[in-house]
C-alpha positions, 0 to 999 in steps of 0.5 A: 750642367747636368752634374749639378742638377743630379747634385741637387736631384740627389739632395732632394730625393734624401732631404724627402726619404726617397729609395734608392729606386725613386734618386736614380731616375736622377740618371747616371753622370753624363760620361756614362748616360745612354744614348737613349733619354729612361722613361718614365715607370710605369706606377709614378702617378699624376697627384689628383686633380682636387689636389693639384688645384690646391695647390696651384691655387695656394701657388696662386695666392703665394704670388697674388698674396703682396707678402715677401718669401724668406729662402735660405735667410734672404727675402724675396717679394712673391712673383720669386717664391710662385715661381720658385715653388711652381718649380718646386713642385714640379719637381716633385709632381713629377715624382708623384711626391705631392699627392695632398696639398698638406705633402705639399706645404711638407715637401716644398713649402715649409724649409728648404731641401737644400740646407733643411731651413725653415721659408717664413712669410712676412706680409704686410700688416701681421706678423712675420710666420713661418711658412707653413703656418701661412700656407695650412691657412691659405689652404684652409680658406681654399677649401672652405670657398670649394665646398 
């Protein structure tokens, strides 16, 4: 399982264009793993609290939307999509790769990091659309409500 997790991590890092230094944080193969856990580099910072609140609001909006979310050709309900994007956000957040809501949308909420296929959203009574468009509309609404 560790090999598969590391392979997924490296694939995501490659897709995001992350340097080898950051992708190396995935760790060495299980056979050569050090006995003590590696610490995070001091340069990795937590995203700003405003960005975190916006991203959390976007993920929650999807979960509460009643919309369906297409990932790699298959449609998922809003709760399943929310959980998937929450995992992707946590991965990016720990590596300081989603410091803004726009980068979260670009790097996590618009396409599959494994296949590169774009995500889509379809909501009752509305036309199907690229997920990036859906999330950018929601982000504008979140920002309009907060100030």
